C-alpha positions in Angstrom: -54.9 -11.1 11.6 -51.1 -11.3 12.5 -49.8 -7.7 12.4 -47.4 -6.9 9.7 -43.6 -7.1 10.6 -41.8 -3.6 10.1 -38.3 -2.7 9.1 -37.4 -1.7 12.6 -39.0 -4.8 13.9 -36.5 -6.9 11.7 -33.7 -4.6 12.4 -32.9 -4.9 16.0 -29.6 -4.2 17.9 -29.6 -8.3 18.7 -30.0 -9.2 15.2 -27.2 -6.9 13.5 -24.3 -8.4 12.5 -22.7 -5.7 10.3 -23.3 -1.6 10.5 -21.9 1.5 9.4 -19.2 2.5 11.5 -19.7 6.0 13.1 -16.8 7.6 11.3 -18.3 7.0 7.8 -20.9 9.9 7.0 -24.4 8.8 5.7 -23.6 10.1 2.3 -24.0 7.6 -0.7 -20.7 6.6 -2.3 -20.1 7.9 -5.7 -18.1 5.3 -6.9 -18.7 3.0 -9.9 -20.3 -0.5 -9.0 -17.4 -3.0 -8.0 -14.7 -0.3 -7.3 -12.4 -0.8 -4.3 -12.2 2.7 -3.1 -15.4 1.9 -1.0 -14.3 -1.1 0.7 -11.0 0.7 1.4 -13.0 3.6 3.1 -14.8 1.2 4.9 -12.1 -0.4 6.6 -10.0 2.7 7.1 -13.0 4.2 8.9 -13.4 1.2 11.3 -9.5 1.3 12.0 -10.1 4.9 13.0 -12.8 4.3 15.1 -11.5 1.0 16.6 -7.9 2.8 17.2 -9.9 5.5 19.1 -8.3 8.2 16.5 -11.3 10.0 15.2 -10.6 13.2 16.8 -6.6 12.9 16.0 -6.8 11.7 12.5 -6.1 14.4 9.6 -6.5 12.9 6.0 -4.9 14.4 2.9 -7.3 14.3 0.1 -6.0 14.6 -3.4 -6.9 14.6 -6.9 -8.5 11.6 -8.8 -11.4 9.3 -8.0 -11.0 9.7 -4.3 -11.0 13.5 -4.2 -14.5 13.5 -2.5 -13.0 11.2 0.2 -13.8 14.1 2.8 -17.4 13.5 2.1 -17.2 10.2 3.7 -15.0 10.0 6.6 -16.0 12.3 9.6 -12.5 13.7 10.7 -10.5 16.8 10.0 -9.6 16.8 6.1 -7.3 18.9 4.0 -7.2 19.3 0.1 -4.1 19.0 -1.4 -3.3 19.9 -5.2 -2.6 17.3 -7.6 0.2 14.9 -6.3 1.1 17.2 -3.7 -0.4 15.2 -0.7 2.8 13.9 1.0 4.1 17.4 1.0 1.0 18.7 2.7 0.9 15.8 5.1 4.5 16.4 5.8 3.6 20.0 6.8 0.6 18.8 9.0 2.6 16.1 11.1 5.5 18.5 11.6 3.1 21.2 12.9 0.9 18.5 14.7 3.1 15.7 15.7 0.5 14.1 17.8 -2.1 13.9 15.3 -2.8 10.7 13.0 -1.8 12.0 9.5 -2.3 10.3 6.5 -2.9 10.8 2.4 -5.0 8.3 0.3 -3.9 8.7 -3.3 -4.5 6.7 -6.5 -1.8 5.6 -9.0 -2.2 8.7 -11.5 -1.7 11.0 -8.3 0.9 9.2 -6.6 2.9 7.5 -9.3 2.8 10.4 -12.0 2.5 14.0 -11.1 3.3 13.2 -7.3 6.5 10.9 -7.7 8.8 13.4 -6.5 6.7 14.4 -3.4 6.3 10.6 -2.6 9.7 9.3 -3.3 11.1 12.3 -1.0 8.6 11.9 1.7 9.3 8.1 1.9 13.1 8.9 1.9 13.0 11.4 4.7 11.1 9.0 6.8 8.1 11.4 7.4 5.9 10.1 10.2 2.8 9.7 8.1 0.8 6.8 6.5 0.5 6.9 2.5 -2.4 4.6 1.1 -2.0 4.1 -2.4 -4.5 2.6 -4.6 -3.5 1.0 -7.7 -5.9 0.2 -10.5 -3.4 0.6 -13.2 -5.3 3.4 -15.1 -6.4 7.0 -15.0 -10.3 6.1 -13.7 -11.7 9.8 -13.0 -10.6 11.5 -16.4 -11.3 8.9 -19.0 -9.2 5.9 -18.7 -5.8 7.3 -20.0 -2.8 4.9 -19.6 -1.0 5.5 -16.0 2.4 5.3 -14.8 1.3 1.6 -13.6 -0.6 0.3 -16.4 0.7 -3.4 -17.5 2.6 -3.9 -20.7 0.2 -4.6 -23.2 -2.7 -3.2 -21.3 -5.3 -1.3 -23.3 -6.4 2.0 -22.2 -8.1 5.1 -24.0 -4.4 6.5 -24.9 -3.0 3.1 -25.5 -5.6 1.6 -27.4 -3.3 -1.3 -28.7 -1.7 -2.0 -25.6 1.1 -0.3 -23.8 4.2 -0.6 -25.9 7.2 -0.4 -23.3 9.7 0.5 -26.2 7.7 3.7 -26.7 5.9 4.4 -23.5 8.1 2.9 -20.9 7.8 0.4 -18.3 5.3 0.4 -15.4 6.6 2.1 -12.3 6.6 -0.1 -9.2 6.2 2.5 -6.8 6.0 0.2 -3.9 9.2 -1.8 -4.7 10.8 1.6 -5.0 9.9 3.1 -1.5 10.5 -0.3 0.2 14.3 0.3 -0.7 14.6 3.8 0.8 15.9 4.0 4.6 12.8 6.3 5.6 10.3 3.7 5.2 9.3 1.8 8.2 6.5 -0.3 6.9 5.7 -1.2 3.3 3.1 -3.6 1.9 1.0 -4.5 -1.0 -2.8 -5.8 -0.4 -5.9 -6.1 -2.1 -9.7 -6.0 -1.0 -11.4 -8.3 -3.7 -12.3 -11.0 -1.4 -13.3 -11.2 2.4 -9.9 -12.6 3.4 -7.8 -9.8 1.3 -10.1 -7.3 3.0 -9.4 -8.7 6.5 -5.3 -8.5 5.5 -5.7 -4.8 4.3 -7.4 -4.0 7.4 -4.7 -5.4 9.4 -2.0 -3.7 7.5 -3.8 -0.2 8.0 -4.3 -0.8 11.7 -0.4 -1.7 11.9 0.5 1.6 10.0 -1.8 3.4 12.6 -0.3 1.9 15.5 3.4 2.2 14.1 3.0 6.2 13.5 2.9 6.3 17.3 6.5 5.2 17.3 7.8 7.9 15.2 10.0 5.5 13.3 9.3 6.6 9.5 6.9 6.1 6.7 4.1 3.4 6.3 3.3 2.8 2.8 0.4 0.9 2.0 -0.2 -0.3 -1.6 -3.9 -1.4 -2.2 -4.1 -3.3 -6.1 -7.7 -2.5 -7.2 -9.9 -2.8 -10.1 -11.5 -0.3 -12.2 -14.5 -2.0 -14.1 -15.4 1.0 -15.9 -12.2 2.2 -17.0 -11.3 -1.3 -18.0 -14.7 -1.9 -19.7 -15.4 -4.9 -17.8 -18.3 -6.0 -15.1 -17.1 -6.1 -11.6 -16.8 -10.0 -11.7 -14.7 -9.8 -14.8 -12.4 -7.0 -13.3 -11.8 -8.8 -10.4 -11.0 -12.3 -12.2 -8.7 -9.9 -14.6 -7.1 -8.3 -11.7 -6.0 -12.0 -10.2 -4.7 -13.0 -13.5 -3.0 -10.1 -14.7 -2.5 -7.5 -12.2 -1.3 -9.7 -9.2 1.5 -11.6 -11.2 3.2 -8.0 -12.1 2.2 -6.5 -8.5 2.3 -9.5 -6.2 0.6 -9.0 -3.0 2.4 -9.5 0.4 4.6 -7.3 3.0 7.7 -5.7 1.3 9.4 -4.3 4.4 8.2 -5.2 8.1 10.1 -3.8 11.1 11.9 -6.1 13.5 9.9 -7.0 16.3 11.9 -5.0 18.8 11.6 -1.9 16.6 7.9 -2.1 16.7 7.7 -2.5 20.3 10.1 0.6 21.0 8.4 3.8 22.3 8.6 7.2 21.0 12.1 8.7 21.7 
């Protein structure tokens, strides 16, 4: 009888086309099915590995769904109080200017309690990378309305939809920081399709490379979904995001360095 084929016979090095980057730990992600966080984690880890930054990277993990990011990337980490990640990253980068320093924050953390820290770090031009995950809701604490919740969008604290007359307009943080003189590279991307994943990875790579130039803050917004908070399946949430989030938060670069600037070495 032919010998049974074992899994180790199938998964041979010559057959592998996709594997876990060594920067990611083997810990199982805790995110809900369909959530974009895991995808962003993966491509962030890939960039750190491919750019040779694993021993130089210092991440600042905030409060929110991504609070456990330090469990998934095998680099140095510092926990920050709610909303204070840019302030903590500022201190780290100023003390250790040769390190690759970044924050990874959700919209509740960055655009609500952390608005001041975000705006002023960007305005000062702190030489850090800020990754901003915008799913228009407080995903971790029960699906409450966030500063980024769309007009008319329902949440646990706006069950009839966001009424801008009563609750104010959504805050477009990326549009705001793009106007500040301290920001060097500002872009808004997504990870809901393979093509968009490649664009977001390219943006993260640029930001990592730009930090070596000491030219200012790199700010990357990733418009994402929240299937659990939105009470939708992953497929439904991606479709809803395309039809509703993207028109309000259009994807694309918002502030791009001049070619001469991006090729200039540190002063």
